[in-house]
C-alpha positions as CSV (number, residue, x, y, z in Angstrom):
1,M,-10.1,-55.6,111.8
2,K,-6.7,-57.7,111.9
3,L,-3.9,-55.8,114.1
4,T,-0.6,-56.5,115.1
5,I,1.0,-55.3,118.8
6,I,4.9,-55.8,118.5
7,G,5.9,-55.6,122.3
8,T,4.0,-57.2,125.1
9,G,4.8,-54.8,127.6
10,Y,2.6,-52.9,130.0
11,V,1.7,-50.9,127.0
12,G,1.8,-53.4,124.5
13,L,-0.2,-56.4,126.4
14,V,-2.6,-54.0,127.4
15,T,-3.3,-52.4,124.2
16,G,-3.6,-56.0,122.4
17,T,-6.0,-57.5,124.6
18,C,-8.1,-54.4,125.3
19,F,-8.1,-54.5,121.4
20,A,-9.5,-58.0,121.2
21,E,-11.8,-57.4,123.5
22,V,-13.9,-55.3,121.3
23,G,-14.1,-57.7,118.7
24,H,-10.5,-57.0,116.8
25,Q,-8.4,-59.9,115.7
26,V,-5.1,-59.4,117.3
27,I,-1.4,-60.7,117.3
28,C,0.8,-59.5,120.3
29,V,4.4,-60.2,118.7
30,D,7.8,-60.4,121.4
31,K,11.0,-61.1,121.3
32,D,11.1,-63.1,124.5
33,P,10.6,-66.3,124.0
34,E,10.2,-66.8,127.6
35,K,7.6,-64.6,127.9
36,I,5.1,-65.7,124.7
37,K,5.7,-68.9,126.5
38,L,4.6,-67.8,129.6
39,L,1.6,-65.8,127.7
40,L,0.5,-69.2,125.7
41,E,0.5,-71.1,129.0
42,G,-1.9,-69.1,130.5
43,G,0.4,-67.1,132.6
44,M,1.2,-63.0,132.8
45,P,4.8,-61.4,132.7
46,I,3.2,-58.6,134.7
47,Y,0.5,-57.5,137.1
48,E,-2.1,-55.5,135.9
49,P,-5.7,-55.5,137.6
50,G,-8.4,-56.9,135.4
51,L,-5.8,-57.7,132.4
52,D,-5.4,-61.5,133.4
53,E,-8.7,-62.0,132.8
54,L,-9.3,-60.1,129.8
55,V,-6.5,-61.9,128.5
56,R,-7.4,-65.5,129.0
57,K,-11.1,-64.5,128.1
58,N,-9.8,-63.4,124.4
59,V,-7.3,-66.3,123.5
60,N,-10.4,-68.8,124.6
61,A,-12.6,-66.8,121.8
62,G,-9.8,-66.8,119.4
63,R,-9.2,-63.2,119.1
64,L,-5.9,-62.8,120.8
65,Q,-2.6,-64.7,119.4
66,F,1.2,-64.8,120.7
67,T,3.8,-65.4,118.3
68,T,7.9,-64.4,118.4
69,S,7.6,-63.7,114.9
70,T,7.4,-60.5,113.4
71,G,7.1,-61.6,109.5
72,E,4.1,-63.6,111.3
73,G,2.3,-60.7,112.8
74,V,3.0,-58.3,109.2
75,E,1.4,-60.8,106.8
76,R,-1.4,-61.6,108.9
77,S,-2.6,-57.7,109.6
78,D,-3.3,-54.4,108.0
79,I,-2.7,-52.3,110.8
80,I,0.8,-52.9,113.2
81,F,0.9,-51.1,116.2
82,I,5.1,-50.9,117.7
83,A,4.9,-51.0,121.7
84,V,8.3,-51.2,122.4
85,P,10.7,-49.9,124.9
86,T,12.0,-46.5,124.5
87,P,14.3,-46.6,127.7
88,P,16.4,-43.3,128.4
89,Q,20.0,-42.7,127.6
90,P,22.4,-40.5,130.5
91,D,22.3,-37.5,128.8
92,G,18.1,-37.7,129.6
93,S,17.6,-38.6,125.5
94,V,15.6,-41.8,124.5
95,D,17.2,-44.9,123.3
96,L,15.5,-45.8,119.9
97,S,17.6,-49.0,118.9
98,F,14.1,-51.0,119.3
99,I,12.1,-48.8,117.2
100,E,14.4,-48.5,114.3
101,T,15.0,-52.8,114.4
102,V,11.8,-53.2,114.9
103,S,10.8,-50.5,111.6
104,R,13.6,-52.6,109.8
105,E,12.0,-55.9,109.9
106,I,8.2,-54.4,109.4
107,A,9.7,-53.4,106.2
108,S,11.7,-56.6,105.3
109,S,8.1,-58.4,105.9
110,M,6.1,-56.0,104.0
111,T,4.4,-57.3,100.5
112,A,1.1,-55.1,100.3
113,Y,0.3,-51.8,101.9
114,K,0.4,-51.4,105.8
115,I,-0.3,-48.7,108.3
116,I,2.4,-48.4,110.7
117,V,1.6,-47.1,114.1
118,D,4.1,-45.9,116.5
119,K,2.7,-46.4,120.0
120,S,5.7,-46.3,122.0
121,T,6.4,-42.9,123.8
122,V,9.1,-41.1,121.3
123,P,10.7,-38.0,120.5
124,V,9.3,-35.5,118.1
125,K,9.9,-36.4,114.2
126,T,10.5,-40.1,114.9
127,G,7.9,-40.4,113.1
128,E,10.0,-39.3,110.1
129,K,13.0,-41.7,110.6
130,V,10.4,-44.4,110.9
131,A,9.2,-44.0,107.6
132,E,12.5,-43.5,106.0
133,T,13.8,-46.6,107.6
134,I,10.4,-48.3,106.0
135,N,11.5,-47.1,102.7
136,R,15.1,-47.8,102.8
137,Y,14.4,-51.4,103.9
138,C,11.6,-52.5,102.1
139,K,12.5,-54.7,99.3
140,A,8.7,-55.7,97.8
141,K,8.8,-51.1,97.4
142,V,4.7,-51.1,98.2
143,D,2.6,-48.4,99.8
144,F,2.5,-47.9,103.5
145,D,1.7,-44.9,106.2
146,V,2.5,-44.5,109.3
147,V,0.8,-43.0,112.1
148,S,1.4,-41.4,115.5
149,N,-1.1,-42.8,118.0
150,P,0.4,-42.1,121.8
151,E,-0.7,-44.2,124.6
152,F,-2.1,-42.6,128.0
153,L,-2.6,-45.0,130.0
154,R,-1.8,-45.3,134.1
155,E,-0.2,-48.3,135.1
156,G,-2.7,-49.9,137.8
157,F,-5.7,-48.4,136.4
158,A,-4.5,-49.2,132.1
159,V,-7.8,-51.2,131.2
160,G,-10.1,-48.9,132.3
161,D,-7.9,-46.0,130.8
162,F,-8.1,-48.0,127.8
163,M,-11.8,-49.0,127.0
164,K,-12.6,-45.4,128.4
165,P,-10.3,-43.1,127.2
166,D,-10.4,-39.0,127.7
167,R,-9.5,-38.8,124.1
168,V,-7.9,-40.8,120.8
169,V,-4.9,-38.8,119.7
170,V,-4.1,-40.0,116.1
171,G,-1.2,-38.3,114.0
172,V,-1.2,-38.6,110.1
173,A,1.2,-37.4,107.3
174,S,-1.6,-38.0,104.7
175,Q,-5.8,-38.3,105.6
176,R,-5.2,-42.2,103.7
177,P,-4.9,-43.7,107.1
178,V,-7.3,-41.9,109.0
179,Q,-10.8,-43.7,108.6
180,A,-9.0,-47.1,109.0
181,M,-7.8,-46.1,112.7
182,K,-10.9,-44.5,113.4
183,D,-13.0,-48.0,112.5
184,V,-10.0,-48.9,115.0
185,Y,-11.2,-47.0,117.8
186,T,-15.2,-46.4,117.0
187,P,-16.0,-48.8,119.7
188,Y,-14.4,-46.7,122.8
189,N,-16.8,-43.7,122.1
190,A,-14.1,-41.3,122.8
191,P,-13.2,-37.9,121.2
192,I,-10.8,-38.7,118.2
193,V,-7.9,-36.1,117.8
194,V,-6.6,-35.8,113.9
195,T,-3.1,-34.3,113.8
196,D,0.0,-33.8,112.2
197,I,2.4,-36.5,113.6
198,N,5.1,-33.9,115.1
199,S,1.9,-32.5,117.2
200,A,0.9,-35.9,118.0
201,E,4.3,-36.7,119.4
202,L,4.3,-33.7,121.2
203,I,1.2,-34.1,122.8
204,K,2.5,-37.2,124.9
205,H,5.5,-35.5,126.1
206,A,3.6,-32.9,126.9
207,A,1.1,-33.8,128.5
208,N,3.2,-36.2,130.8
209,S,5.5,-33.1,131.7
210,F,2.6,-31.2,132.4
211,L,1.1,-33.7,135.1
212,A,4.8,-34.1,136.7
213,L,4.7,-30.3,136.7
214,K,1.7,-30.6,139.2
215,I,3.0,-33.1,141.1
216,S,6.3,-31.4,141.8
217,Y,4.2,-27.7,142.3
218,I,2.2,-29.1,145.5
219,N,5.2,-31.0,146.8
220,A,7.2,-27.4,146.7
221,V,3.5,-26.3,148.2
222,S,4.0,-28.8,151.0
223,V,6.7,-27.4,152.2
224,L,5.6,-23.8,152.7
225,C,2.9,-26.1,154.4
226,E,5.6,-27.3,157.0
227,L,6.9,-24.1,157.7
228,S,3.7,-22.5,158.5
229,G,1.9,-25.1,160.1
230,A,-1.0,-25.3,157.1
231,N,-2.5,-28.7,155.9
232,V,-1.5,-29.6,152.3
233,Q,-4.2,-31.5,151.8
234,E,-6.6,-29.0,153.0
235,V,-4.5,-26.8,150.4
236,A,-5.0,-29.3,147.7
237,A,-8.6,-29.8,148.0
238,G,-9.2,-25.6,148.3
239,M,-7.3,-25.8,144.8
240,G,-8.6,-28.9,143.6
241,M,-11.9,-27.3,143.5
242,D,-11.4,-24.8,140.8
243,T,-12.0,-26.7,137.7
244,R,-9.1,-24.7,135.7
245,I,-6.9,-26.7,138.2
246,G,-8.7,-30.0,139.1
247,R,-7.6,-32.3,141.9
248,Q,-6.5,-34.9,140.3
249,F,-1.9,-35.3,140.6
250,L,-2.4,-32.8,143.8
251,D,-1.3,-35.3,146.6
252,A,2.3,-34.0,148.4
253,S,4.2,-37.2,148.5
254,L,8.2,-39.0,148.1
255,G,7.8,-37.6,144.9
256,F,7.3,-39.0,141.2
257,G,8.9,-42.0,139.7
258,G,8.0,-44.9,137.3
259,S,8.8,-45.8,133.7
260,C,6.9,-42.4,132.1
261,F,6.9,-39.2,133.9
262,P,10.9,-39.3,134.6
263,K,11.5,-40.3,131.4
264,D,9.2,-38.4,129.6
265,L,10.2,-35.1,131.6
266,S,13.9,-35.6,130.7
267,A,13.2,-36.6,126.5
268,F,10.8,-33.2,126.7
269,I,13.8,-31.4,128.4
270,K,16.6,-33.2,125.9
271,I,13.9,-32.3,122.7
272,S,14.0,-28.7,123.5
273,E,17.4,-28.3,123.7
274,Q,17.7,-29.9,120.4
275,L,15.4,-27.2,119.1
276,G,16.7,-24.3,120.4
277,Y,15.3,-23.8,123.7
278,E,15.9,-24.0,127.2
279,F,13.3,-25.5,129.4
280,G,13.7,-24.1,132.3
281,L,10.7,-24.8,133.8
282,L,10.7,-28.3,133.7
283,K,14.8,-28.5,135.0
284,E,13.0,-26.9,138.0
285,V,10.5,-29.8,138.3
286,Q,13.2,-32.0,138.4
287,K,14.8,-30.1,140.8
288,I,11.9,-30.1,143.1
289,N,11.2,-33.9,142.5
290,A,14.7,-34.6,143.7
291,T,14.8,-32.7,147.0
292,Q,11.3,-34.1,147.8
293,M,13.6,-37.2,148.2
294,D,16.3,-35.4,150.0
295,R,13.8,-33.7,152.5
296,F,12.2,-36.8,153.7
297,V,15.3,-38.7,154.0
298,K,16.1,-35.8,156.2
299,K,13.0,-36.0,157.9
300,I,14.0,-39.5,159.0
301,S,17.5,-38.9,159.9
302,E,16.6,-36.1,162.5
303,T,13.9,-37.7,164.4
304,M,16.2,-41.3,164.5
305,W,19.4,-39.3,165.1
306,V,22.0,-41.8,164.1
307,L,20.7,-44.3,160.9
308,K,23.9,-46.3,161.0
309,G,22.6,-49.8,163.1
310,K,19.0,-48.9,162.9
311,K,16.2,-51.0,161.5
312,L,13.2,-49.9,159.7
313,G,10.3,-51.5,158.4
314,I,9.3,-50.2,154.9
315,L,5.6,-50.5,153.3
316,G,5.7,-50.3,149.5
317,L,8.3,-50.7,146.9
318,A,6.4,-50.0,143.8
319,F,6.5,-46.7,142.3
320,K,2.5,-46.2,142.8
321,Q,-0.6,-48.4,143.8
322,N,-1.4,-51.4,141.6
323,T,1.1,-52.2,140.0
324,D,4.3,-54.7,140.2
325,D,6.5,-52.3,138.3
326,V,9.6,-51.1,140.2
327,R,11.4,-49.0,137.4
328,M,12.3,-45.9,138.9
329,S,10.5,-46.5,142.0
330,P,10.7,-43.9,145.0
331,A,10.2,-46.7,147.4
332,I,13.3,-48.4,145.9
333,E,15.3,-45.4,145.9
334,L,14.4,-44.4,149.8
335,C,15.3,-47.7,150.0
336,Q,19.0,-47.5,148.4
337,R,19.6,-44.1,150.3
338,L,18.8,-46.0,153.6
339,Q,21.1,-48.7,153.3
340,Q,24.0,-46.2,152.3
341,E,23.5,-44.8,156.0
342,G,23.6,-48.2,157.4
343,V,20.3,-49.0,157.9
344,I,18.9,-52.3,158.3
345,L,15.3,-52.9,156.2
346,R,12.3,-55.3,156.6
347,V,9.9,-54.7,153.4
348,H,6.8,-55.4,152.1
349,D,4.8,-55.0,149.2
350,P,1.5,-56.4,148.5
351,R,2.8,-57.6,144.3
352,A,6.2,-55.9,143.8
353,M,8.6,-58.1,146.0
354,D,9.8,-60.4,143.0
355,K,10.4,-58.0,141.0
356,A,12.2,-55.9,143.7
357,K,14.5,-58.5,144.7
358,A,16.5,-58.1,141.4
359,V,17.5,-54.3,142.5
360,L,16.9,-54.4,146.5
361,T,19.5,-56.5,147.8
362,D,20.4,-57.3,151.9
363,V,17.1,-56.6,152.8
364,T,14.5,-58.9,154.7
365,Y,11.3,-59.7,152.3
366,V,8.4,-60.0,154.7
367,S,4.9,-61.5,153.2
368,D,2.4,-60.5,155.8
369,M,2.6,-56.3,155.9
370,N,1.8,-56.4,159.7
371,E,4.7,-58.1,160.2
372,V,6.7,-55.6,159.1
373,A,6.9,-53.9,162.3
374,E,8.4,-56.6,164.1
375,G,11.8,-55.5,165.7
376,C,11.9,-52.0,164.2
377,D,13.1,-48.9,165.2
378,A,10.1,-47.2,163.1
379,L,8.1,-47.8,159.8
380,V,7.9,-46.3,156.7
381,I,5.0,-45.6,153.9
382,A,6.6,-45.5,151.1
383,T,4.0,-46.6,148.3
384,E,0.0,-45.6,148.5
385,W,-1.3,-49.2,148.5
386,P,-4.7,-49.0,150.0
387,E,-4.2,-52.0,151.6
388,F,-1.9,-50.1,154.1
389,K,-4.9,-48.0,155.2
390,Q,-5.9,-51.4,156.8
391,L,-2.8,-51.9,159.0
392,D,-3.3,-53.4,162.5
393,L,-1.8,-50.3,163.8
394,E,-2.1,-50.8,167.7
395,R,-0.5,-54.4,166.4
396,A,2.7,-52.0,164.6
397,R,2.7,-50.0,167.8
398,K,3.7,-52.5,170.0
399,N,5.7,-54.5,168.0
400,L,8.0,-51.3,167.0
401,T,11.1,-50.1,169.3
402,H,9.5,-46.9,169.6
403,P,5.9,-45.6,167.6
404,I,7.6,-44.1,164.8
405,L,5.6,-43.5,161.7
406,F,7.0,-41.9,158.7
407,D,4.2,-41.7,155.6
408,G,5.4,-40.6,152.6
409,R,2.1,-41.0,151.3
410,N,-0.2,-39.3,153.7
411,L,-2.7,-42.5,154.2
412,F,-3.5,-41.8,157.8
413,N,-5.0,-39.0,160.3
414,V,-2.5,-37.0,161.8
415,D,-5.1,-36.4,165.1
416,E,-5.7,-40.1,165.0
417,M,-2.2,-41.4,165.1
418,E,-1.2,-39.4,167.7
419,K,-3.9,-40.5,170.3
420,L,-2.8,-43.8,169.1
421,G,0.5,-42.7,170.9
422,F,2.3,-42.5,167.5
423,L,5.4,-40.3,166.8
424,Y,4.0,-39.4,163.6
425,K,5.8,-37.4,160.2
426,S,4.1,-36.8,157.2
427,I,3.8,-34.7,154.3
428,G,3.2,-31.1,154.1
429,R,0.9,-31.0,157.4
430,G,2.1,-28.8,160.0
431,Q,5.2,-28.0,161.4
432,G,8.1,-30.7,161.3
433,A,5.0,-32.7,159.9
């Protein structure tokens, strides 16, 4: 099928590439000429495991193309996917200006029937506004359908998630585009859930907010574990064996971050308020997430006593493993909080240091994780990169002024760290953790 993806960020580029991988003819559009130039030259604007190989493969096969022209994408395709940013605003609502602009551009380029698919995460009733905008600005006055098709991709695992989805949600206002959407997704052998557009839009916010709730729940439980001497990992394992609950998203940590959960949670709260419902449960999820960072900073402060002038090594800057994305990263927030206390930082991340440099200054960036601890008073793990489990702990202990390690991701075994001579502070594993 002939498909156009407008927007080549984490969602758009993965979507277009994975569509091409199963045989569709795909045009990826982006207004940023530097990004398109980079892609045309074989470069990658983001890090996502396995994506660069698939892009090269499908470009070479002639199934994947890149352009800055929305008009070209609309003219040459039957189905147009909108995958542009929907950034948060200060009041928690979503900035839909990119969606509105793209809808106008699509409308002005349409000369025949098209299916316009909203893949960006948007508030409920956005599909109605997209349809109104296209009707208003389509000079040719041709028929079209607007579809909601939310994405459920995890950064760091996006290619696998797309190729083997749990489900595909398709929200429609009529039955006319249903078969075409089924044809798009047939190669993925996934259940296709067809709903009305409003329900499809709500599904994404409801799903992400529920996952954020699970994370905040286990983080709240971790506080009780510290106070009682219990181990949050054992508690989570026991809970997770209940099939009604499941083990995923029950890892105590610094809290959730990234470009999805915080934004979608705030947006869902705002959507609820606009519809006349006070979603207090989700506000508490936000509160727990914020206090989790407060507790971790306090743990460092109480252990180190005076923070001003101390030197700390930070392992991890991305908001999670397997990505270079530092947007709303708990690791970056932790660094900035420590800097406000006068702490000197040495930092390392396997993939995110280049992007971190735009938001985190006055730190020493270290290329080798085993050199971060040199001359530091303590070491902090802020992102759950699997590489950090291979840290040379004996070397770190010798390089540290004091053998103190704060583990914000519970990567190591408490007993083993104590045997190695560390003062080891983790999350939710015994009193003081």
